[in-house]
DOTIRO-647996 format. One record per atom (N, C-alpha, C): chain; residue in three letters; z, y, x. Coordinates in nm, 4 decimals. Atoms other than C-alpha are relative to their C-alpha. Example, Ala and Ser with C-alpha at 12.3 -4.5 7.8 and 13.67 -1.06 7.14 Angstrom:
BEGIN
@chaine->A&residu->ALA&w->0.0000&v->-0.1190&u->0.0890
@chaine->A&residu->ALA&w->0.7800&v->-0.4500&u->1.2300
@chaine->A&residu->ALA&w->0.0000&v->0.1200&u->0.0900
@chaine->A&residu->SER&w->-0.0060&v->-0.1190&u->-0.0820
@chaine->A&residu->SER&w->0.7140&v->-0.1060&u->1.3670
@chaine->A&residu->SER&w->0.0730&v->0.1090&u->-0.0770
END
This chain:
BEGIN
@chaine->A&residu->MET&w->0.0835&v->0.1236&u->-0.0186
@chaine->A&residu->MET&w->0.5559&v->-3.1179&u->-1.0688
@chaine->A&residu->MET&w->-0.1353&v->0.0178&u->0.0509
@chaine->A&residu->LYS&w->0.0648&v->-0.0147&u->-0.1074
@chaine->A&residu->LYS&w->0.3416&v->-2.9866&u->-0.8763
@chaine->A&residu->LYS&w->0.0400&v->-0.0251&u->0.2002
@chaine->A&residu->GLU&w->-0.0019&v->-0.0256&u->-0.1536
@chaine->A&residu->GLU&w->0.5384&v->-2.9716&u->-0.5363
@chaine->A&residu->GLU&w->0.0620&v->-0.1819&u->-0.0007
@chaine->A&residu->TRP&w->0.0609&v->0.1814&u->0.0607
@chaine->A&residu->TRP&w->0.5925&v->-3.4037&u->-0.6643
@chaine->A&residu->TRP&w->-0.0716&v->-0.0180&u->0.0666
@chaine->A&residu->ILE&w->0.0954&v->0.0516&u->0.0254
@chaine->A&residu->ILE&w->0.2624&v->-3.4495&u->-0.6627
@chaine->A&residu->ILE&w->-0.0148&v->0.0542&u->0.1664
@chaine->A&residu->SER&w->-0.0010&v->-0.0098&u->-0.1542
@chaine->A&residu->SER&w->0.2685&v->-3.2568&u->-0.2766
@chaine->A&residu->SER&w->0.0573&v->-0.0725&u->0.0231
@chaine->A&residu->LYS&w->-0.0971&v->0.1381&u->-0.0991
@chaine->A&residu->LYS&w->0.5148&v->-3.4837&u->-0.1335
@chaine->A&residu->LYS&w->-0.0208&v->-0.0944&u->-0.0147
@chaine->A&residu->ALA&w->0.0472&v->0.1205&u->0.0324
@chaine->A&residu->ALA&w->0.3699&v->-3.7787&u->-0.3037
@chaine->A&residu->ALA&w->-0.1319&v->0.0027&u->0.0967
@chaine->A&residu->PHE&w->0.1100&v->-0.0314&u->-0.1512
@chaine->A&residu->PHE&w->0.0127&v->-3.7012&u->-0.1063
@chaine->A&residu->PHE&w->0.0116&v->0.0265&u->0.1668
@chaine->A&residu->GLY&w->-0.0527&v->-0.0410&u->-0.0754
@chaine->A&residu->GLY&w->0.2211&v->-3.5605&u->0.1744
@chaine->A&residu->GLY&w->0.0299&v->-0.1897&u->0.0660
@chaine->A&residu->SER&w->-0.0076&v->0.0934&u->-0.0216
@chaine->A&residu->SER&w->0.3813&v->-3.9054&u->0.2111
@chaine->A&residu->SER&w->-0.1176&v->-0.1365&u->0.0368
@chaine->A&residu->THR&w->0.0825&v->0.1111&u->-0.0071
@chaine->A&residu->THR&w->0.0454&v->-4.0993&u->0.1479
@chaine->A&residu->THR&w->-0.0435&v->-0.0354&u->0.1645
@chaine->A&residu->LYS&w->0.0678&v->-0.0509&u->-0.1101
@chaine->A&residu->LYS&w->-0.1035&v->-3.9366&u->0.4840
@chaine->A&residu->LYS&w->0.0383&v->-0.1230&u->0.1160
@chaine->A&residu->GLN&w->-0.0346&v->0.1646&u->-0.1453
@chaine->A&residu->GLN&w->0.1134&v->-4.2089&u->0.7079
@chaine->A&residu->GLN&w->0.0431&v->-0.0941&u->-0.0725
@chaine->A&residu->TYR&w->0.0269&v->0.0820&u->0.0637
@chaine->A&residu->TYR&w->0.0453&v->-4.4355&u->0.5323
@chaine->A&residu->TYR&w->-0.1000&v->-0.1448&u->0.0997
@chaine->A&residu->THR&w->0.0951&v->0.0843&u->-0.0690
@chaine->A&residu->THR&w->-0.1287&v->-4.7858&u->0.7167
@chaine->A&residu->THR&w->-0.0670&v->-0.0149&u->-0.0622
@chaine->A&residu->MET&w->0.0561&v->0.1157&u->0.0597
@chaine->A&residu->MET&w->-0.3586&v->-5.0094&u->0.6691
@chaine->A&residu->MET&w->0.1436&v->-0.0992&u->-0.1412
@chaine->A&residu->TRP&w->-0.0567&v->0.0891&u->0.0656
@chaine->A&residu->TRP&w->-0.0955&v->-5.2788&u->0.5722
@chaine->A&residu->TRP&w->0.0891&v->0.0676&u->-0.1232
@chaine->A&residu->ASP&w->-0.0605&v->-0.0492&u->0.1257
@chaine->A&residu->ASP&w->0.0665&v->-5.0286&u->0.3619
@chaine->A&residu->ASP&w->-0.1411&v->0.0139&u->-0.1064
@chaine->A&residu->PHE&w->0.1083&v->0.0119&u->0.1298
@chaine->A&residu->PHE&w->-0.2526&v->-4.9615&u->0.1391
@chaine->A&residu->PHE&w->0.0014&v->-0.1322&u->-0.1045
@chaine->A&residu->ALA&w->0.0263&v->0.1571&u->0.0456
@chaine->A&residu->ALA&w->-0.2824&v->-5.3353&u->0.0958
@chaine->A&residu->ALA&w->0.1202&v->-0.0620&u->-0.1002
@chaine->A&residu->LEU&w->-0.1097&v->0.0181&u->0.1274
@chaine->A&residu->LEU&w->0.0432&v->-5.3701&u->-0.0412
@chaine->A&residu->LEU&w->-0.0274&v->0.1252&u->-0.1224
@chaine->A&residu->LEU&w->0.0173&v->-0.0707&u->0.1418
@chaine->A&residu->LEU&w->-0.0046&v->-5.1206&u->-0.2790
@chaine->A&residu->LEU&w->-0.1242&v->-0.0652&u->-0.0934
@chaine->A&residu->LYS&w->0.1553&v->0.1453&u->0.0716
@chaine->A&residu->LYS&w->-0.3802&v->-5.3347&u->-0.3790
@chaine->A&residu->LYS&w->0.0668&v->-0.0773&u->-0.0901
@chaine->A&residu->VAL&w->-0.0479&v->0.1467&u->0.0240
@chaine->A&residu->VAL&w->-0.1558&v->-5.6357&u->-0.3949
@chaine->A&residu->VAL&w->0.0688&v->-0.0134&u->-0.1258
@chaine->A&residu->CYS&w->-0.0997&v->-0.0236&u->0.0476
@chaine->A&residu->CYS&w->0.1258&v->-5.4376&u->-0.5874
@chaine->A&residu->CYS&w->-0.1182&v->-0.0424&u->-0.1775
@chaine->A&residu->LEU&w->0.0103&v->-0.0509&u->0.1034
@chaine->A&residu->LEU&w->-0.1286&v->-5.2873&u->-0.8446
@chaine->A&residu->LEU&w->-0.1086&v->-0.1026&u->-0.0430
@chaine->A&residu->PHE&w->0.0826&v->0.0834&u->0.0791
@chaine->A&residu->PHE&w->-0.3546&v->-5.5798&u->-0.8749
@chaine->A&residu->PHE&w->0.0833&v->-0.1447&u->-0.0751
@chaine->A&residu->SER&w->-0.0278&v->0.0643&u->0.0483
@chaine->A&residu->SER&w->-0.0721&v->-5.7796&u->-0.9720
@chaine->A&residu->SER&w->0.0733&v->0.0397&u->-0.1381
@chaine->A&residu->MET&w->-0.0459&v->-0.0751&u->0.1640
@chaine->A&residu->MET&w->0.0493&v->-5.5518&u->-1.2455
@chaine->A&residu->MET&w->-0.1244&v->-0.0400&u->-0.1182
@chaine->A&residu->GLY&w->0.1312&v->-0.0347&u->0.1393
@chaine->A&residu->GLY&w->-0.2800&v->-5.5551&u->-1.4067
@chaine->A&residu->GLY&w->0.0149&v->-0.1832&u->-0.0487
@chaine->A&residu->ILE&w->0.0646&v->0.1440&u->0.0102
@chaine->A&residu->ILE&w->-0.2907&v->-5.9980&u->-1.3955
@chaine->A&residu->ILE&w->0.1810&v->0.0795&u->-0.1000
@chaine->A&residu->LEU&w->-0.2160&v->0.0273&u->0.0955
@chaine->A&residu->LEU&w->0.1535&v->-5.9083&u->-1.5934
@chaine->A&residu->LEU&w->-0.0915&v->0.0397&u->-0.1150
@chaine->A&residu->PHE&w->0.0843&v->-0.0156&u->0.1641
@chaine->A&residu->PHE&w->-0.0952&v->-5.6908&u->-1.8258
@chaine->A&residu->PHE&w->-0.0657&v->-0.0820&u->-0.0825
@chaine->A&residu->GLY&w->0.1082&v->0.1264&u->0.1052
@chaine->A&residu->GLY&w->-0.3306&v->-5.9253&u->-1.8869
@chaine->A&residu->GLY&w->0.0600&v->-0.1076&u->-0.0309
@chaine->A&residu->VAL&w->-0.0728&v->0.1030&u->0.0349
@chaine->A&residu->VAL&w->-0.1022&v->-6.2497&u->-1.9297
@chaine->A&residu->VAL&w->0.0436&v->0.1245&u->-0.1095
@chaine->A&residu->TYR&w->-0.1049&v->-0.0682&u->0.1398
@chaine->A&residu->TYR&w->0.1200&v->-5.9687&u->-2.1973
@chaine->A&residu->TYR&w->-0.0724&v->0.0540&u->-0.1408
@chaine->A&residu->PHE&w->0.0758&v->-0.0785&u->0.1046
@chaine->A&residu->PHE&w->-0.1163&v->-5.8094&u->-2.3521
@chaine->A&residu->PHE&w->-0.1373&v->-0.0543&u->-0.0263
@chaine->A&residu->GLY&w->0.1816&v->0.0249&u->0.0184
@chaine->A&residu->GLY&w->-0.4372&v->-6.0306&u->-2.3367
@chaine->A&residu->GLY&w->-0.0581&v->0.0168&u->-0.1265
@chaine->A&residu->ASP&w->0.0516&v->0.0408&u->0.0646
@chaine->A&residu->ASP&w->-0.4425&v->-6.0377&u->-2.7066
@chaine->A&residu->ASP&w->-0.0721&v->0.0788&u->-0.0588
@chaine->A&residu->PHE&w->0.0357&v->-0.1371&u->-0.0453
@chaine->A&residu->PHE&w->-0.4527&v->-5.6759&u->-2.7506
@chaine->A&residu->PHE&w->-0.0765&v->0.0389&u->0.1180
@chaine->A&residu->PHE&w->0.1013&v->-0.0626&u->-0.0466
@chaine->A&residu->PHE&w->-0.6837&v->-5.6190&u->-2.5015
@chaine->A&residu->PHE&w->-0.1577&v->-0.0593&u->0.0063
@chaine->A&residu->LEU&w->0.1226&v->0.0858&u->-0.0274
@chaine->A&residu->LEU&w->-0.9492&v->-5.9084&u->-2.5925
@chaine->A&residu->LEU&w->-0.1024&v->0.1101&u->-0.1104
@chaine->A&residu->SER&w->0.0319&v->-0.1086&u->0.1552
@chaine->A&residu->SER&w->-0.9913&v->-5.6459&u->-2.9201
@chaine->A&residu->SER&w->-0.0802&v->0.1256&u->0.0581
@chaine->A&residu->TYR&w->0.0052&v->-0.1400&u->-0.0581
@chaine->A&residu->TYR&w->-1.0243&v->-5.3678&u->-2.6699
@chaine->A&residu->TYR&w->-0.1356&v->-0.0296&u->0.1968
@chaine->A&residu->LEU&w->0.0713&v->0.0205&u->-0.1165
@chaine->A&residu->LEU&w->-1.2768&v->-5.5564&u->-2.3792
@chaine->A&residu->LEU&w->-0.1350&v->0.0495&u->-0.0006
@chaine->A&residu->SER&w->0.1420&v->-0.0651&u->0.0071
@chaine->A&residu->SER&w->-1.6434&v->-5.4019&u->-2.3933
@chaine->A&residu->SER&w->0.0552&v->0.1264&u->0.0982
@chaine->A&residu->ILE&w->-0.0391&v->-0.1142&u->-0.0002
@chaine->A&residu->ILE&w->-1.4212&v->-5.0479&u->-2.3522
@chaine->A&residu->ILE&w->0.0527&v->-0.0001&u->0.1337
@chaine->A&residu->VAL&w->-0.0332&v->-0.0136&u->-0.1502
@chaine->A&residu->VAL&w->-1.2108&v->-5.2009&u->-2.0306
@chaine->A&residu->VAL&w->-0.1358&v->-0.0267&u->0.0944
@chaine->A&residu->TRP&w->0.1214&v->0.0548&u->-0.0839
@chaine->A&residu->TRP&w->-1.5211&v->-5.3169&u->-1.8845
@chaine->A&residu->TRP&w->-0.0795&v->0.1323&u->0.0376
@chaine->A&residu->ILE&w->0.0656&v->-0.1590&u->-0.0195
@chaine->A&residu->ILE&w->-1.7093&v->-4.9423&u->-1.9540
@chaine->A&residu->ILE&w->0.0719&v->0.0461&u->0.1241
@chaine->A&residu->ILE&w->-0.0548&v->-0.1062&u->-0.1052
@chaine->A&residu->ILE&w->-1.3826&v->-4.7713&u->-1.7685
@chaine->A&residu->ILE&w->-0.0002&v->-0.0761&u->0.1536
@chaine->A&residu->PHE&w->-0.0713&v->0.0413&u->-0.1007
@chaine->A&residu->PHE&w->-1.3516&v->-5.0664&u->-1.4847
@chaine->A&residu->PHE&w->-0.1263&v->0.0529&u->0.0706
@chaine->A&residu->ILE&w->0.1232&v->-0.0545&u->-0.0110
@chaine->A&residu->ILE&w->-1.7500&v->-4.9671&u->-1.4334
@chaine->A&residu->ILE&w->-0.0105&v->0.0983&u->0.0540
@chaine->A&residu->ALA&w->-0.0282&v->-0.1324&u->-0.0730
@chaine->A&residu->ALA&w->-1.7125&v->-4.6063&u->-1.4239
@chaine->A&residu->ALA&w->0.0362&v->-0.0171&u->0.1105
@chaine->A&residu->SER&w->-0.1000&v->0.0249&u->-0.1039
@chaine->A&residu->SER&w->-1.4134&v->-4.6204&u->-1.1994
@chaine->A&residu->SER&w->-0.0328&v->-0.0270&u->0.1631
@chaine->A&residu->TYR&w->0.0684&v->0.0926&u->-0.0582
@chaine->A&residu->TYR&w->-1.6065&v->-4.8800&u->-0.9743
@chaine->A&residu->TYR&w->-0.0918&v->0.0938&u->0.0716
@chaine->A&residu->VAL&w->0.1292&v->-0.1049&u->-0.0195
@chaine->A&residu->VAL&w->-1.9174&v->-4.6095&u->-0.9429
@chaine->A&residu->VAL&w->0.0357&v->0.0896&u->0.1015
@chaine->A&residu->TYR&w->-0.0235&v->-0.0657&u->-0.0812
@chaine->A&residu->TYR&w->-1.6971&v->-4.3682&u->-0.8589
@chaine->A&residu->TYR&w->0.1198&v->0.0041&u->0.1286
@chaine->A&residu->ILE&w->-0.0924&v->-0.0059&u->-0.1078
@chaine->A&residu->ILE&w->-1.4741&v->-4.4778&u->-0.6171
@chaine->A&residu->ILE&w->-0.1303&v->-0.0848&u->0.1136
@chaine->A&residu->MET&w->0.1777&v->0.0195&u->-0.0558
@chaine->A&residu->MET&w->-1.8383&v->-4.6206&u->-0.4885
@chaine->A&residu->MET&w->-0.0225&v->0.0742&u->0.1179
@chaine->A&residu->TYR&w->0.0321&v->-0.1171&u->-0.0787
@chaine->A&residu->TYR&w->-1.9361&v->-4.3155&u->-0.3853
@chaine->A&residu->TYR&w->0.0424&v->0.0943&u->0.0378
@chaine->A&residu->LYS&w->-0.1058&v->-0.1027&u->-0.0731
@chaine->A&residu->LYS&w->-1.6408&v->-4.1333&u->-0.2995
@chaine->A&residu->LYS&w->0.0466&v->-0.0485&u->0.1477
@chaine->A&residu->THR&w->-0.0773&v->0.0635&u->-0.0952
@chaine->A&residu->THR&w->-1.5469&v->-4.3696&u->-0.0468
@chaine->A&residu->THR&w->-0.1733&v->-0.0444&u->0.1044
@chaine->A&residu->PHE&w->0.1254&v->0.0150&u->-0.0838
@chaine->A&residu->PHE&w->-1.9849&v->-4.4444&u->0.0315
@chaine->A&residu->PHE&w->-0.0941&v->0.1071&u->0.0113
@chaine->A&residu->GLY&w->0.0736&v->-0.0831&u->-0.0453
@chaine->A&residu->GLY&w->-2.1923&v->-4.2139&u->-0.0567
@chaine->A&residu->GLY&w->-0.0111&v->0.1524&u->0.0347
@chaine->A&residu->LYS&w->-0.0862&v->-0.1060&u->-0.0730
@chaine->A&residu->LYS&w->-2.0141&v->-3.9180&u->0.0615
@chaine->A&residu->LYS&w->-0.0898&v->0.0058&u->0.1750
@chaine->A&residu->HIS&w->0.0120&v->-0.0554&u->-0.0838
@chaine->A&residu->HIS&w->-2.0919&v->-4.0541&u->0.3963
@chaine->A&residu->HIS&w->-0.1772&v->-0.0114&u->0.0281
@chaine->A&residu->LEU&w->0.1322&v->-0.0042&u->-0.0075
@chaine->A&residu->LEU&w->-2.4827&v->-4.1276&u->0.3790
@chaine->A&residu->LEU&w->-0.0184&v->0.1265&u->0.0223
@chaine->A&residu->LYS&w->-0.0175&v->-0.0980&u->0.0483
@chaine->A&residu->LYS&w->-2.4782&v->-3.7480&u->0.2246
@chaine->A&residu->LYS&w->0.0259&v->0.0646&u->0.1153
@chaine->A&residu->ASN&w->-0.0233&v->-0.1055&u->-0.0778
@chaine->A&residu->ASN&w->-2.3480&v->-3.6399&u->0.5731
@chaine->A&residu->ASN&w->-0.0847&v->-0.0450&u->0.1267
@chaine->A&residu->ARG&w->0.1044&v->0.0158&u->-0.1346
@chaine->A&residu->ARG&w->-2.6045&v->-3.8305&u->0.7994
@chaine->A&residu->ARG&w->-0.0968&v->0.0367&u->-0.0232
@chaine->A&residu->ARG&w->0.1667&v->-0.0573&u->-0.0070
@chaine->A&residu->ARG&w->-2.8954&v->-3.6403&u->0.7214
@chaine->A&residu->ARG&w->0.0303&v->0.0633&u->0.0103
END
């Protein structure tokens, strides 16, 4: 399993901006499909989904921008 993960990370190092854009479009459309097919299920867990979204968003924004601001000082 570790070897497979290493190969996957190695191949993503060769991604272009367009490859990442297509990956995001793919994941976004998958999220929409989940919302369409499992809408009733997720409505009962809406607050949990919001908490997961906000926590992951804050983490990604910190990883993206926060580290760069620390390195400037």
